[in-house]
C-alpha positions as CSV (number, residue, x, y, z in Angstrom):
1,X,0.0,-0.2,-0.2
2,X,1.4,3.4,-0.7
3,X,1.5,5.7,2.3
4,X,2.9,8.7,0.8
5,X,0.3,11.8,0.0
6,X,-0.7,10.8,-3.7
7,X,-1.2,14.2,-5.6
8,X,-2.4,12.9,-8.6
9,X,-2.6,14.9,-12.1
10,X,-5.6,13.3,-14.5
11,X,-5.7,14.7,-17.7
12,X,-8.6,13.3,-19.7
13,X,-11.2,14.2,-23.1
14,X,-14.4,14.3,-20.6
15,X,-14.9,15.1,-17.4
16,X,-18.7,14.7,-16.1
17,X,-18.1,16.9,-13.2
18,X,-17.9,19.9,-15.2
19,X,-20.4,18.7,-18.0
20,X,-17.7,17.9,-20.8
21,X,-19.8,14.5,-21.2
22,X,-20.0,12.0,-24.5
23,X,-19.5,8.7,-23.0
24,X,-19.0,6.6,-20.3
25,X,-15.3,8.1,-19.3
26,X,-16.9,11.7,-18.5
27,X,-18.7,9.6,-15.8
28,X,-15.4,7.4,-14.0
29,X,-13.4,10.6,-14.5
30,X,-16.6,12.4,-12.3
31,X,-16.9,9.9,-9.7
32,X,-13.5,8.4,-9.3
33,X,-11.5,11.6,-8.3
34,X,-13.9,12.3,-5.6
35,X,-13.5,8.4,-4.2
36,X,-9.9,8.7,-4.3
37,X,-9.9,12.1,-2.3
38,X,-12.5,10.1,0.1
39,X,-9.9,7.5,1.2
40,X,-8.4,8.0,4.9
41,X,-5.6,6.4,3.5
42,X,-3.3,7.2,1.9
43,X,-4.0,11.0,1.4
44,X,-5.0,11.7,-1.9
45,X,-5.8,14.8,-4.2
46,X,-6.6,14.9,-7.7
47,X,-6.5,17.5,-10.5
48,X,-8.2,16.8,-13.5
49,X,-7.3,18.9,-16.6
50,X,-9.4,18.7,-19.9
51,X,-9.6,20.6,-23.2
52,X,-12.5,23.7,-22.9
53,X,-13.8,23.1,-25.9
54,X,-14.9,26.4,-26.3
55,X,-17.6,25.7,-23.5
56,X,-16.4,27.7,-21.1
57,X,-19.4,30.0,-21.0
58,X,-21.6,26.4,-20.1
59,X,-19.3,25.8,-17.3
60,X,-20.5,28.5,-14.8
61,X,-18.0,29.5,-11.7
62,X,-14.5,29.8,-13.4
63,X,-11.3,31.4,-12.6
64,X,-8.4,32.2,-15.0
65,X,-5.1,30.9,-13.5
66,X,-2.9,31.3,-16.1
67,X,-2.3,31.8,-19.8
68,X,0.9,30.8,-21.6
69,X,2.5,29.9,-25.0
70,X,3.7,26.3,-25.8
71,X,5.4,24.8,-29.0
72,X,2.6,22.9,-31.4
73,X,3.0,22.2,-35.2
74,X,5.9,24.5,-35.7
75,X,4.3,27.4,-34.0
76,X,3.6,29.3,-30.9
77,X,0.1,28.4,-29.5
78,X,-1.6,30.0,-26.9
79,X,-3.7,28.3,-23.9
80,X,-5.5,29.7,-20.7
81,X,-5.8,27.5,-18.1
82,X,-9.0,28.0,-16.0
83,X,-10.3,26.5,-12.4
84,X,-14.1,25.2,-12.6
85,X,-16.0,24.9,-9.7
86,X,-18.0,21.2,-10.2
87,X,-21.8,21.8,-8.9
88,X,-20.6,18.7,-6.7
89,X,-17.4,19.4,-4.7
90,X,-14.5,18.2,-2.9
91,X,-11.8,20.2,-1.3
92,X,-9.1,17.6,-2.3
93,X,-10.5,17.4,-6.0
94,X,-9.5,20.5,-8.3
95,X,-11.0,20.8,-12.1
96,X,-9.1,22.9,-14.7
97,X,-9.8,23.4,-18.5
98,X,-7.4,24.8,-20.9
99,X,-9.0,27.0,-23.7
100,X,-7.3,27.5,-26.8
101,X,-8.9,28.0,-30.6
102,X,-7.3,24.7,-31.2
103,X,-9.6,23.0,-28.9
104,X,-12.6,24.1,-30.7
105,X,-14.9,21.3,-32.7
106,X,-18.4,22.3,-34.5
107,X,-21.4,19.8,-35.5
108,X,-20.9,20.1,-39.4
109,X,-25.0,20.7,-39.4
110,X,-25.9,22.4,-36.7
111,X,-22.9,24.4,-35.6
112,X,-22.9,23.1,-32.2
113,X,-20.0,23.0,-30.0
114,X,-18.7,19.2,-29.5
115,X,-16.1,17.4,-27.6
116,X,-15.2,15.0,-30.6
117,X,-15.3,15.8,-34.3
118,X,-16.8,12.4,-35.8
119,X,-14.4,12.3,-38.4
120,X,-15.2,10.5,-41.7
121,X,-14.5,6.9,-42.2
122,X,-11.7,8.3,-45.1
123,X,-10.2,10.2,-42.5
124,X,-10.3,8.4,-39.0
125,X,-9.1,10.4,-36.2
126,X,-8.0,13.5,-38.4
127,X,-9.2,16.2,-36.5
128,X,-9.7,14.9,-33.4
129,X,-5.7,13.4,-32.8
130,X,-4.6,16.8,-34.2
131,X,-6.9,18.3,-31.3
132,X,-5.8,16.1,-28.5
133,X,-1.9,16.2,-29.5
134,X,-2.4,19.8,-29.1
135,X,-4.0,19.3,-25.7
136,X,-0.7,17.0,-24.5
137,X,1.5,19.9,-25.6
138,X,-0.5,22.1,-23.6
139,X,-0.6,20.1,-20.7
140,X,3.2,19.3,-21.0
141,X,4.0,23.2,-21.0
142,X,1.7,23.7,-17.8
143,X,3.7,20.7,-16.2
144,X,7.3,22.2,-16.9
145,X,5.6,25.8,-16.0
146,X,4.9,24.3,-12.6
147,X,1.0,24.8,-12.8
148,X,0.4,21.5,-11.4
149,X,3.8,21.3,-9.4
150,X,2.0,19.3,-6.7
151,X,1.9,16.5,-8.9
152,X,3.5,13.1,-8.2
153,X,1.4,10.7,-10.0
154,X,0.2,10.8,-13.7
155,X,-3.0,9.3,-14.6
156,X,-4.0,9.4,-18.4
157,X,-7.2,8.4,-20.1
158,X,-7.7,6.4,-23.2
159,X,-5.8,7.3,-26.5
160,X,-6.5,11.2,-26.1
161,X,-4.0,11.7,-23.3
162,X,-1.4,9.2,-24.7
163,X,1.2,11.6,-26.5
164,X,1.8,13.3,-23.4
165,X,4.4,10.2,-23.0
166,X,6.1,10.5,-26.6
167,X,6.9,14.2,-25.1
168,X,7.6,13.1,-21.6
169,X,10.0,10.2,-23.2
170,X,11.3,11.9,-26.3
171,X,11.3,15.7,-25.9
172,X,14.1,17.1,-23.4
173,X,11.9,20.1,-23.1
174,X,9.5,18.0,-21.0
175,X,12.0,15.7,-18.8
176,X,10.7,16.8,-15.8
177,X,7.5,14.8,-16.5
178,X,9.8,11.8,-16.0
179,X,9.9,12.1,-12.6
180,X,5.7,11.1,-12.6
181,X,4.8,7.5,-12.4
182,X,2.3,6.9,-15.1
183,X,-1.2,5.2,-14.6
184,X,-3.2,4.6,-18.1
185,X,-6.7,3.7,-18.4
186,X,-8.4,2.0,-21.5
187,X,-12.0,2.7,-21.4
188,X,-12.5,1.4,-24.9
189,X,-9.9,-0.3,-26.7
190,X,-11.5,-0.1,-30.1
191,X,-10.4,3.6,-30.6
192,X,-7.0,3.9,-30.9
193,X,-6.2,7.3,-32.4
194,X,-4.0,5.9,-35.3
195,X,-2.5,8.6,-37.6
196,X,0.8,8.5,-40.1
197,X,3.9,9.2,-38.9
198,X,4.6,11.8,-41.5
199,X,3.3,13.4,-44.8
200,X,-0.1,15.0,-43.0
201,X,-1.2,17.9,-41.7
202,X,-2.3,15.4,-39.0
203,X,0.6,13.4,-38.3
204,X,3.5,13.1,-35.8
205,X,6.1,15.0,-37.1
206,X,3.7,17.8,-38.2
207,X,2.5,17.9,-34.5
208,X,5.7,17.6,-33.0
209,X,8.4,18.7,-35.5
210,X,10.7,19.1,-32.7
211,X,11.2,15.4,-32.5
212,X,13.6,13.2,-34.4
213,X,13.0,9.4,-33.5
214,X,15.6,7.1,-34.6
215,X,14.3,3.3,-35.8
216,X,14.3,2.0,-32.1
217,X,12.3,5.1,-31.0
218,X,9.8,4.7,-33.7
219,X,9.2,1.0,-32.9
220,X,7.9,1.9,-29.6
221,X,5.5,4.2,-30.9
222,X,4.1,2.5,-33.9
223,X,1.3,0.6,-34.6
224,X,1.8,-3.1,-34.6
225,X,0.0,-3.7,-38.1
226,X,0.9,-0.5,-40.0
227,X,4.6,0.6,-39.6
228,X,4.1,3.8,-40.9
229,X,1.5,4.9,-38.4
230,X,1.6,6.1,-35.0
231,X,-1.0,4.5,-32.1
232,X,-1.3,6.6,-29.3
233,X,-3.4,3.6,-27.5
234,X,-0.2,1.5,-28.0
235,X,2.1,3.8,-26.3
236,X,-0.1,4.4,-23.6
237,X,0.1,0.3,-23.0
238,X,3.9,0.3,-23.8
239,X,5.1,3.4,-21.7
240,X,3.0,3.4,-18.5
241,X,3.8,1.9,-15.2
242,X,0.8,0.4,-15.0
243,X,-2.5,-0.1,-17.5
244,X,-5.7,-0.1,-16.3
245,X,-8.9,-1.4,-17.7
246,X,-12.4,-1.0,-16.4
247,X,-13.5,-4.4,-15.4
248,X,-11.7,-8.0,-14.6
249,X,-13.7,-10.0,-17.4
250,X,-12.5,-7.5,-20.1
251,X,-8.9,-7.3,-19.2
252,X,-9.1,-11.5,-20.0
253,X,-10.7,-11.0,-23.2
254,X,-8.2,-8.1,-24.8
255,X,-5.2,-10.4,-24.2
256,X,-6.6,-12.6,-27.3
257,X,-7.0,-11.4,-30.7
258,X,-10.3,-10.3,-32.2
259,X,-11.8,-12.6,-34.5
260,X,-11.5,-12.8,-37.4
261,X,-9.3,-9.7,-37.5
262,X,-8.7,-6.2,-36.2
263,X,-10.8,-3.7,-38.3
264,X,-13.2,-6.3,-39.5
265,X,-16.9,-4.9,-39.0
266,X,-18.3,-8.2,-39.0
267,X,-15.9,-9.6,-36.4
268,X,-17.8,-11.7,-34.2
269,X,-15.4,-11.4,-30.8
270,X,-14.1,-8.0,-30.3
271,X,-10.9,-8.5,-28.0
272,X,-7.5,-7.5,-28.2
273,X,-8.2,-4.7,-31.6
274,X,-4.3,-5.6,-32.7
275,X,-2.7,-4.9,-29.4
276,X,-3.0,-8.2,-27.7
277,X,0.8,-8.9,-27.8
278,X,1.4,-5.6,-26.2
279,X,-1.3,-6.5,-23.6
280,X,0.1,-9.9,-22.9
281,X,3.4,-7.8,-22.3
282,X,2.3,-6.1,-20.1
283,X,0.4,-8.6,-18.3
284,X,3.5,-11.0,-18.0
285,X,5.4,-7.6,-16.7
286,X,2.4,-7.2,-14.0
287,X,1.5,-3.7,-15.5
288,X,-2.1,-4.8,-16.4
289,X,-5.2,-4.5,-14.0
290,X,-8.5,-5.2,-14.6
291,X,-10.7,-2.9,-12.0
292,X,-14.4,-2.8,-12.0
293,X,-16.0,0.8,-12.6
294,X,-18.5,2.1,-9.8
295,X,-21.7,3.2,-9.4
296,X,-23.4,5.8,-6.8
297,X,-25.8,4.7,-4.8
298,X,-28.6,6.7,-3.0
299,X,-30.4,3.9,-1.0
300,X,-33.9,4.9,-2.3
301,X,-36.5,2.5,-2.5
302,X,-37.2,0.5,-5.4
303,X,-39.9,3.3,-7.4
304,X,-43.4,2.0,-8.0
305,X,-44.1,1.0,-11.6
306,X,-47.9,2.7,-11.7
307,X,-49.8,4.5,-13.9
308,X,-49.0,8.3,-12.0
309,X,-45.3,7.8,-13.0
310,X,-46.2,6.3,-16.5
311,X,-48.3,9.3,-17.3
312,X,-45.3,11.6,-15.6
313,X,-42.6,9.8,-17.9
314,X,-45.1,10.3,-21.2
315,X,-44.9,14.1,-19.9
316,X,-41.2,14.0,-19.7
317,X,-40.7,12.2,-23.2
318,X,-42.9,14.8,-24.9
319,X,-41.3,17.8,-23.8
320,X,-38.0,16.6,-24.2
321,X,-39.2,15.5,-28.2
322,X,-40.7,18.8,-28.7
323,X,-37.5,20.5,-27.6
324,X,-35.5,18.3,-30.0
325,X,-37.5,19.0,-33.1
326,X,-37.6,23.1,-32.3
327,X,-34.3,22.7,-32.4
328,X,-33.7,20.5,-35.3
329,X,-36.9,19.4,-37.0
330,X,-36.4,15.8,-38.3
331,X,-38.6,12.9,-38.9
332,X,-37.5,10.7,-36.1
333,X,-38.3,13.7,-33.6
334,X,-41.9,14.1,-35.1
335,X,-42.6,10.2,-34.9
336,X,-41.6,10.0,-31.8
337,X,-44.3,13.0,-30.9
338,X,-46.9,10.6,-32.6
339,X,-45.8,7.8,-30.9
340,X,-46.2,9.6,-27.4
341,X,-49.3,10.7,-28.4
342,X,-50.6,7.1,-28.9
343,X,-49.3,5.9,-25.9
344,X,-50.6,8.6,-24.0
345,X,-54.2,7.2,-25.5
346,X,-53.6,4.1,-23.7
347,X,-56.1,3.5,-20.8
348,X,-53.0,2.5,-18.5
349,X,-49.8,1.9,-18.1
350,X,-48.2,-1.1,-20.2
351,X,-48.0,-4.4,-18.5
352,X,-44.5,-4.7,-19.6
353,X,-41.8,-1.4,-20.2
354,X,-38.7,-2.3,-22.0
355,X,-36.3,0.1,-21.8
356,X,-32.5,0.9,-23.2
357,X,-30.2,4.0,-22.8
358,X,-27.3,3.5,-25.2
359,X,-25.6,5.0,-28.1
360,X,-26.9,4.5,-31.8
361,X,-23.3,2.8,-32.5
362,X,-22.4,-0.6,-33.9
363,X,-20.7,-1.4,-30.6
364,X,-24.0,-1.4,-28.6
365,X,-27.0,-1.9,-31.2
366,X,-25.1,-4.0,-33.9
367,X,-26.8,-7.3,-32.5
368,X,-30.6,-5.7,-32.6
369,X,-30.0,-5.1,-36.2
370,X,-28.8,-8.6,-37.3
371,X,-29.6,-10.9,-39.3
372,X,-30.0,-8.5,-42.2
373,X,-33.3,-10.2,-43.4
374,X,-34.8,-10.3,-39.9
375,X,-33.3,-8.2,-37.5
376,X,-33.2,-9.3,-33.9
377,X,-35.1,-6.4,-32.9
378,X,-37.8,-6.9,-35.1
379,X,-38.7,-10.4,-33.8
380,X,-38.5,-8.9,-29.8
381,X,-40.9,-6.7,-31.3
382,X,-43.3,-9.0,-32.9
383,X,-43.2,-11.2,-29.8
384,X,-43.9,-8.9,-27.2
385,X,-47.2,-9.6,-25.3
386,X,-49.7,-7.0,-26.4
387,X,-49.4,-4.7,-23.4
388,X,-46.0,-4.2,-23.7
389,X,-43.9,-1.0,-24.8
390,X,-40.1,-0.7,-25.6
391,X,-38.3,3.0,-25.5
392,X,-35.0,3.3,-26.4
393,X,-32.9,6.5,-25.9
394,X,-29.9,7.1,-28.1
395,X,-28.2,9.2,-30.5
396,X,-25.2,8.6,-32.8
397,X,-24.3,7.1,-35.9
398,X,-26.6,8.3,-38.5
399,X,-27.0,5.0,-40.4
400,X,-27.7,2.9,-37.4
401,X,-30.3,5.9,-36.1
402,X,-32.0,5.4,-39.7
403,X,-32.4,1.8,-39.3
404,X,-33.7,2.5,-35.4
405,X,-36.2,4.8,-36.7
406,X,-37.3,2.6,-39.7
407,X,-37.7,-0.4,-37.2
408,X,-40.0,2.4,-34.7
409,X,-41.8,3.3,-38.0
410,X,-43.0,-0.4,-38.3
411,X,-44.0,-1.1,-34.8
412,X,-46.3,0.9,-32.7
413,X,-45.0,-1.0,-29.6
414,X,-41.4,0.6,-30.2
415,X,-40.7,4.3,-29.4
416,X,-37.4,6.0,-30.6
417,X,-35.6,8.9,-28.7
418,X,-33.0,10.1,-31.3
419,X,-31.5,12.1,-28.9
420,X,-30.1,12.2,-25.2
421,X,-30.9,13.6,-21.8
422,X,-30.2,12.9,-18.6
423,X,-33.2,13.8,-17.2
424,X,-35.3,11.2,-19.3
425,X,-32.2,8.3,-18.9
426,X,-32.8,8.9,-15.3
427,X,-36.8,8.2,-15.6
428,X,-36.2,5.5,-17.9
429,X,-34.0,3.4,-15.1
430,X,-36.6,4.6,-12.8
431,X,-39.8,3.1,-15.0
432,X,-38.8,0.3,-16.6
433,X,-39.4,-3.4,-16.0
434,X,-36.6,-4.6,-18.2
435,X,-33.5,-3.3,-19.6
436,X,-31.9,-4.2,-23.0
437,X,-28.4,-4.3,-23.5
438,X,-27.0,-6.7,-26.2
439,X,-23.3,-5.3,-26.8
440,X,-21.2,-6.6,-29.0
441,X,-18.9,-5.6,-26.8
442,X,-18.4,-3.7,-23.4
443,X,-15.4,-2.8,-21.2
444,X,-17.3,-2.0,-18.4
445,X,-21.0,-0.5,-18.9
446,X,-22.8,1.7,-16.6
447,X,-26.3,1.6,-17.9
448,X,-26.6,-1.9,-16.6
449,X,-25.5,-0.6,-13.2
450,X,-27.8,2.5,-13.1
451,X,-30.8,0.2,-14.4
452,X,-30.1,-2.6,-11.8
453,X,-29.9,0.0,-8.9
454,X,-33.4,1.1,-9.6
455,X,-34.8,-2.7,-9.6
456,X,-34.7,-2.9,-13.5
457,X,-33.2,-6.4,-14.5
458,X,-31.1,-6.0,-17.3
459,X,-30.7,-8.6,-20.7
460,X,-27.2,-8.5,-21.3
461,X,-24.6,-9.9,-23.9
462,X,-21.7,-12.0,-21.6
463,X,-19.1,-10.1,-22.4
464,X,-16.7,-7.9,-20.4
465,X,-18.1,-5.9,-17.7
466,X,-21.5,-7.0,-18.3
467,X,-20.4,-10.4,-17.5
468,X,-18.8,-9.3,-14.4
469,X,-22.3,-7.5,-12.9
470,X,-25.0,-9.5,-14.1
471,X,-25.5,-13.3,-12.7
472,X,-28.0,-14.8,-15.5
473,X,-31.1,-16.1,-13.7
474,X,-30.0,-14.1,-10.2
475,X,-29.5,-10.5,-11.2
476,X,-30.8,-10.9,-14.8
477,X,-30.6,-12.2,-18.0
478,X,-27.4,-12.9,-19.9
479,X,-26.8,-14.9,-23.5
480,X,-24.0,-15.7,-25.6
481,X,-23.0,-17.2,-28.9
482,X,-20.3,-18.1,-30.7
483,X,-20.8,-15.6,-34.3
484,X,-22.8,-12.4,-34.4
485,X,-25.9,-13.9,-36.3
486,X,-26.1,-16.7,-33.1
487,X,-25.4,-13.9,-30.4
488,X,-28.6,-12.0,-32.1
489,X,-30.6,-15.4,-31.8
490,X,-29.7,-16.0,-28.3
491,X,-30.7,-12.1,-27.5
492,X,-34.2,-12.9,-28.8
493,X,-34.2,-15.9,-26.7
494,X,-33.5,-14.2,-24.0
495,X,-35.4,-11.3,-23.8
496,X,-38.6,-14.0,-24.5
497,X,-37.2,-15.9,-21.3
498,X,-37.2,-12.7,-19.3
499,X,-40.8,-11.5,-20.4
500,X,-42.0,-15.2,-20.1
501,X,-41.1,-15.3,-16.5
502,X,-42.9,-11.6,-15.8
503,X,-46.0,-13.0,-16.9
504,X,-46.0,-16.8,-16.1
505,X,-43.8,-16.4,-12.8
506,X,-43.7,-13.0,-11.6
507,X,-42.3,-13.9,-8.0
508,X,-39.5,-15.3,-9.6
509,X,-38.9,-12.3,-11.4
510,X,-39.7,-10.2,-8.3
511,X,-36.8,-12.1,-6.7
512,X,-34.7,-10.8,-9.8
513,X,-35.6,-7.3,-9.4
514,X,-34.8,-7.1,-6.0
515,X,-31.6,-9.0,-6.2
516,X,-30.5,-6.7,-9.3
517,X,-31.5,-3.6,-6.5
518,X,-29.1,-5.1,-3.5
519,X,-26.3,-5.4,-5.9
520,X,-23.3,-2.9,-4.9
521,X,-20.7,-1.7,-7.0
522,X,-19.1,1.0,-4.8
523,X,-16.2,3.5,-6.6
524,X,-14.8,3.7,-2.8
525,X,-13.8,-0.3,-3.4
526,X,-12.2,0.6,-6.7
527,X,-10.4,3.4,-5.5
528,X,-8.8,1.3,-3.0
529,X,-7.9,-0.9,-5.7
530,X,-6.3,2.4,-7.8
531,X,-4.1,3.1,-5.2
532,X,-3.2,-0.9,-4.7
533,X,-2.3,-1.4,-8.1
534,X,-2.0,1.8,-10.3
535,X,-0.5,4.4,-7.7
536,X,2.3,1.8,-6.2
């Protein structure tokens, strides 16, 4: 166990504590920081730093601490460092953002400020990698200027922060960073930030022209499949003192290659994604650790599933869908409003309410879309009892949104809400009877924990953290299969099994429901393991 005071500098692309959220990383960063600070021993102080993305006006109470120049892409850039007061504050946790025009991204359609650029397939990570390379340069310069002077640990999150290690190891100007032991958290191994070494404005030599890497140094940062490319995720694994993945089962999965091969969208097994040899080396040297993410619990009783709450839920959904449509009118929102009015006309609450809170992305809903000629979700909807409704909240990739919209148009018992709202998500966790989460792969997953804590059993694919958190027939329902089509078929059978239990054996369902609500995955337990495994 570490006995010294830990002052942890935590660069991350997302931080839910100050509203920078576009995925699960934001929740992890938001919750692990105060959990570490709450430990009685050792004493932990956490400094989280993220890009501002042009969103300072949305952050409320901010204080300018410093303005400084730093080199990037052969030019001098300027960063302004602000401290942001989170809504929920802890005296040992500080939240910083770095503001620069380089960090501003706008949605090409709506013009809204966003965290990620969602680069097209012909230029993956092109804009985002430049943005985060610049962020890493700004953090490195900020540390060298003493702006994070008390830090004695460096904890990096995902590929966005990994290029800080290239500067740490190869740029003499940032040699002071070598004093900091490094922990590296992988939230999603499928996203690696791979870009060319050179010959492009979004490449390693374009970002850091001061670096002159020799052959052995290039090998240390290159992609295992594409030696002319740099792989930030691989750098994080190779250069860090401790590598952390967000569930024990996911750790065991990623030591094996993806099948049939990395990058194949039809792969039936998403595992090591081409980095399995690096991960095996981390495992062999005792650097790889699987620590389950946690969840916050308020110890409130399981909410009633009654008509009053159902009416309140529909009112919230109608208000939100109308707001989305007013901001950007589209067929999916109009269809949702029509479907909500239809549900309002029902005499009582549906006897069975299925819910899902997810992203419209291949990882999350691909198994719902297979097989092509008879999608699993269409089969589920056809088999549901007459008094049953499925509500799915999620936005993401246009192709997947279009498929969900088409299935909703064809099925009166399916409401697709094409967007995201924290209030709507919370209401669905509160009111649902069965939560569907058939992810192709899932490093940890948070939605299943949020549904379970409100007494909503989950149907999950037996992968990653879903396997670590849901016990089939005890706290929920799980399925597996060898091929993607077999997994999709097993998903349909698992939903059928769960819905039949609600109808035929309600006492068994109630036992599962209460067992799910009784499960505890505590951030404080995770924080203790962070100290023991990652900060030694």
